[in-house]
C-alpha positions as CSV (number, residue, x, y, z in Angstrom):
1,M,69.4,75.0,-17.9
2,S,66.6,73.2,-16.8
3,V,65.8,69.7,-17.4
4,L,62.4,70.5,-18.1
5,E,63.5,72.7,-20.9
6,P,63.2,71.3,-24.3
7,S,66.4,71.3,-26.5
8,G,67.0,70.4,-30.0
9,P,66.7,72.0,-33.8
10,L,63.6,73.0,-33.6
11,P,61.9,75.9,-31.7
12,P,61.5,75.4,-28.1
13,E,57.5,76.5,-28.5
14,I,57.4,73.0,-30.8
15,Y,58.5,71.0,-28.0
16,W,56.1,72.7,-25.5
17,R,53.4,71.9,-28.1
18,R,54.3,68.5,-28.4
19,R,54.6,67.9,-24.4
20,M,51.4,69.5,-24.0
21,L,49.1,67.3,-27.0
22,A,50.9,64.6,-24.8
23,I,50.1,65.6,-21.6
24,G,46.4,66.2,-22.6
25,V,46.2,62.8,-24.6
26,S,47.2,60.9,-21.5
27,V,44.6,62.9,-19.3
28,V,42.2,62.4,-21.9
29,V,43.2,58.5,-21.7
30,L,43.2,58.2,-17.8
31,L,39.7,59.9,-17.7
32,L,38.5,57.6,-20.5
33,L,39.6,54.4,-18.4
34,V,38.1,56.0,-15.3
35,W,35.1,56.5,-16.8
36,I,35.1,52.8,-18.4
37,I,35.7,51.2,-14.8
38,S,33.2,53.3,-13.3
39,A,30.5,52.1,-15.9
40,V,31.6,48.8,-15.7
41,S,31.5,48.5,-11.8
42,G,28.4,50.2,-11.9
43,G,26.6,47.9,-14.6
44,D,27.9,44.9,-12.5
45,E,26.7,46.0,-9.3
46,D,22.9,46.6,-10.3
47,P,22.4,43.2,-12.1
48,S,23.9,41.7,-8.8
49,A,21.9,43.4,-6.8
50,E,18.7,43.0,-8.8
51,A,19.7,39.1,-8.6
52,V,20.3,39.2,-4.9
53,A,16.6,40.7,-4.4
54,S,15.3,38.2,-6.6
55,S,17.0,35.5,-4.9
56,S,15.8,36.9,-1.3
57,A,12.1,37.2,-3.0
58,L,11.8,33.6,-4.0
59,A,13.5,32.0,-1.2
60,A,11.0,34.3,0.9
61,S,8.2,32.9,-1.5
62,S,9.3,29.5,-0.9
63,S,9.8,29.7,2.8
64,A,5.8,31.0,2.9
65,S,4.7,28.5,0.5
66,A,6.4,25.8,2.9
67,A,4.9,27.3,5.7
68,A,1.5,27.1,4.3
69,S,1.7,23.6,3.2
70,S,2.8,22.3,6.5
71,S,-0.2,24.4,8.2
72,T,-2.6,22.6,5.6
73,T,-0.8,19.1,6.7
74,E,-1.2,19.6,10.4
75,T,-4.9,21.1,9.9
76,D,-5.9,18.0,7.6
77,D,-4.1,15.9,10.5
78,A,-6.0,17.6,13.2
79,D,-9.5,17.0,10.9
80,D,-8.6,13.3,10.7
81,A,-8.2,13.2,14.6
82,D,-11.2,14.8,15.2
83,S,-13.1,12.3,13.2
84,G,-11.7,9.3,14.7
85,G,-8.3,8.8,12.8
86,Q,-5.2,9.2,14.4
87,A,-3.0,12.2,13.4
88,S,0.5,11.7,11.4
89,G,2.9,13.3,9.1
90,S,1.2,12.3,6.0
91,A,-1.6,11.3,4.3
92,V,-0.7,7.9,3.7
93,S,0.2,7.2,7.4
94,G,-2.6,9.1,8.5
95,S,-4.9,6.5,6.2
96,A,-3.0,3.8,7.7
97,A,-3.6,4.7,11.4
98,A,-7.4,5.2,10.5
99,S,-7.5,2.1,8.9
100,A,-5.7,0.2,12.1
101,A,-8.5,2.5,14.4
102,E,-11.4,1.3,12.3
103,V,-9.9,-2.4,13.1
104,A,-9.5,-2.0,16.6
105,G,-12.8,-0.2,17.0
106,T,-14.6,-3.7,15.6
107,L,-12.9,-5.6,18.5
108,P,-15.0,-5.1,21.7
109,P,-13.2,-3.8,25.2
110,G,-11.7,-6.4,27.2
111,Q,-11.3,-9.1,24.5
112,C,-7.7,-10.6,23.2
113,A,-5.9,-8.1,21.5
114,D,-4.2,-9.5,18.0
115,K,-0.8,-9.0,19.6
116,S,-1.6,-11.7,22.2
117,L,-2.7,-14.3,19.7
118,A,-1.4,-16.4,17.3
119,I,-3.2,-18.2,14.2
120,K,-1.9,-21.3,12.1
121,A,-3.9,-22.4,9.0
122,S,-2.7,-26.1,7.9
123,S,-4.3,-29.0,5.7
124,D,-5.3,-32.4,6.7
125,A,-3.3,-33.8,3.8
126,A,-0.5,-32.7,1.8
127,N,-2.2,-34.1,-1.6
128,Y,-5.7,-34.4,-2.7
129,P,-7.0,-36.5,-5.5
130,A,-9.5,-34.6,-7.8
131,G,-12.9,-34.6,-6.3
132,Q,-11.8,-35.2,-2.8
133,D,-12.7,-32.1,-0.5
134,P,-9.8,-30.7,1.4
135,A,-10.2,-30.2,5.0
136,F,-8.4,-27.3,6.7
137,G,-7.3,-26.8,10.2
138,I,-7.4,-23.3,12.1
139,V,-5.4,-23.1,15.4
140,I,-5.8,-20.1,18.0
141,T,-3.5,-19.7,20.5
142,N,-3.1,-17.4,23.3
143,I,0.4,-16.4,23.3
144,G,0.2,-13.6,26.3
145,N,0.6,-13.7,29.7
146,E,-2.8,-13.5,31.0
147,S,-6.3,-14.7,30.2
148,C,-8.7,-13.1,27.8
149,E,-11.7,-13.3,25.7
150,R,-12.1,-13.2,22.4
151,D,-15.2,-14.0,19.9
152,L,-14.1,-16.9,17.4
153,G,-17.1,-17.4,15.9
154,A,-17.4,-18.3,12.2
155,G,-17.9,-15.0,11.3
156,M,-15.0,-13.6,12.8
157,Q,-12.9,-16.5,11.1
158,Q,-11.7,-16.3,7.5
159,V,-9.9,-19.4,5.8
160,M,-8.6,-18.3,2.2
161,V,-7.1,-20.5,-1.0
162,Y,-4.8,-18.7,-2.6
163,S,-2.6,-19.7,-5.9
164,L,0.8,-21.0,-4.9
165,D,2.5,-17.6,-5.5
166,G,-0.2,-15.6,-3.3
167,Q,-1.3,-13.5,-6.3
168,H,-4.8,-14.9,-6.8
169,R,-7.5,-15.5,-4.3
170,L,-9.5,-18.4,-5.2
171,W,-11.8,-19.2,-2.3
172,S,-13.0,-18.1,0.9
173,N,-15.1,-19.9,3.4
174,T,-17.1,-16.3,4.3
175,D,-18.1,-15.8,0.4
176,C,-20.9,-18.0,0.1
177,F,-21.9,-18.9,3.5
178,P,-21.5,-16.0,6.0
179,N,-22.0,-17.3,9.6
180,N,-22.3,-14.1,12.4
181,T,-23.2,-16.5,15.3
182,P,-21.0,-15.4,17.9
183,D,-18.8,-17.9,19.9
184,V,-16.7,-15.9,22.8
185,R,-14.0,-18.2,24.4
186,T,-11.7,-17.3,27.3
187,L,-8.3,-18.5,26.5
188,K,-5.6,-18.9,29.0
189,P,-2.1,-18.1,28.3
190,G,-0.9,-21.1,26.2
191,E,-4.4,-22.2,25.5
192,Q,-5.3,-23.2,22.0
193,A,-8.7,-23.5,20.4
194,A,-9.0,-25.4,16.8
195,F,-11.2,-25.4,14.2
196,T,-11.9,-27.5,11.1
197,I,-13.4,-26.2,7.8
198,K,-13.9,-28.3,4.6
199,W,-13.8,-27.1,1.1
200,S,-15.9,-28.1,-1.9
201,G,-12.8,-27.5,-4.3
202,A,-14.9,-24.9,-6.0
203,T,-13.9,-21.0,-6.8
204,S,-15.6,-18.4,-5.0
205,E,-16.2,-14.6,-4.7
206,P,-17.2,-12.0,-2.1
207,G,-21.3,-12.0,-2.1
208,C,-21.1,-15.6,-4.0
209,A,-22.2,-13.6,-7.3
210,A,-19.7,-15.1,-9.7
211,A,-20.4,-18.5,-11.0
212,R,-18.4,-21.6,-9.0
213,N,-15.8,-23.2,-11.0
214,P,-14.0,-26.5,-9.8
215,V,-10.3,-25.7,-9.0
216,G,-7.5,-27.9,-11.6
217,P,-4.8,-29.6,-10.3
218,G,-2.1,-27.6,-9.2
219,A,-0.2,-26.2,-5.8
220,Y,-1.9,-23.9,-3.6
221,T,-1.8,-22.4,-0.4
222,V,-4.4,-21.9,2.4
223,V,-4.3,-19.0,4.8
224,G,-6.3,-18.2,8.0
225,Q,-7.5,-14.8,9.5
226,L,-8.9,-13.7,12.5
227,G,-9.6,-10.0,12.5
228,A,-6.0,-8.4,11.1
229,L,-4.2,-11.5,12.1
230,R,-3.4,-13.5,9.4
231,S,-1.5,-16.9,9.2
232,T,1.5,-17.9,7.3
233,P,0.3,-19.6,3.9
234,E,0.6,-23.6,4.1
235,P,1.1,-25.2,0.6
236,F,-0.9,-28.5,-0.5
237,N,-1.2,-30.2,-3.9
238,I,-4.5,-31.2,-6.1
239,S,-3.7,-33.9,-8.5
């Protein structure tokens, strides 16, 4: 008797029907599982493809935007260079370069560059009683290795008084009495040029438009400037 032949108290056809039913159910279940797996796999693939496509499009768009921005910056820098500024990688550095170029442009060719000079400001006393006019000394030194010329006229020099913290500018010698008379001097290496400027002790603003008021007792600093060259602040007191 074959092992596949059904046996039992019931007629053989009953057992065959049961087997066929079980096989049919198994096939249906298997087909259903295959369909579900295929559907799930297909559903996963589509969103993934869409996501990849979207990411690629976004990356391409970002790259295009970055390229356009870079081109604009280079064009702007080229415009700055054509207009006399110095091309740079950013608007801020470009503006700084342009400002430096303007400062350099005010200096006639052949005159001492700022880097070859040193400037020092000082007061003739550490303390001034109220009502006494302070006197400030300015010394300009050629620290370069060659002789050179520089316009050291009063219009090129600036002496300023600040609050001790440097936050408030109180006075400048060029506010109310500008003097554009040139004073071109030749300075040998190590040679100095010294000047003395007196201050009435009153405040001033550029153009001398505001009222001038006496500066009260306190601690202040004096700063000297020649072109873009500035001295370190030197303190003094008014009592």
